[in-house]
N, C-alpha and C positions, 0 to 999 in steps of 0.2 A: 241601405237604399243607395249608396252610392257605387260597392261593388256590382249590384245587379244593373244600374243604369249604365256604366260603363263596358257591357258586354255586347257583342254584337248580336248575339243569337238571343238576346230579352227583349219580350215583347212588352206593350203600355200595357196589357194585360196584368203582365207581374208588378209593376210598377206600380198601377193603381192599388192591386189587391193589400201589398205593401204599407203603400200610405194609406189607404182605407183603416186600417187597424189602429192607426195612429191619429186619435181625436183632435189633438190638439196642432197637428202637422195639414190635418185636413182642412180643421178651421182657416189656418193660416191661407193655403193656397188658394177656397173660396174667397177671402177678405181681396186678395191681391186681385185674381180675375176677375170678381162682380163688381168694381166699382165702375160708378157711370162715366169714368174716362173712356174705355172701351166703348160704350154707347151701343152695346148688342138688345137688342130687341127682346131677349129673354134671359132672365136670370139661369146662370149655370150653377147648375144642380147636384152634375155628378164628378166624380173625379177623374173618370175619363175625359168629360167634357174639356176641364179646367186640364187639363196634361194636353188635351189634342190643340185647345188655343195656347197651350203658354209655353209648348215643348218642353222637352226631356231636360235640356240646359238650365233651363230656370226654374225648373222646379228643383232640379240637383244645386241648386243655388240657394235656392230659399232652405232645404234641408238643412246646407250646409253652414247656415245665417242661424238658424234654429239651434242649432248644434252650440252656440256660443253665444 
């Protein structure tokens, strides 16, 4: 994930596909993006939506944090 997100030619689809393979990481990202703090009208369901909302830098930080 860290290698992929650092490349300029990487698309969010590639990152989404990689994250979707890891259930624990997907769950952690959904927990971050779905609290009532953000006050979205609908629940964020897909990793693609979460990545768009949080941004690749925030997701990269979540990945690094989950490794330790």
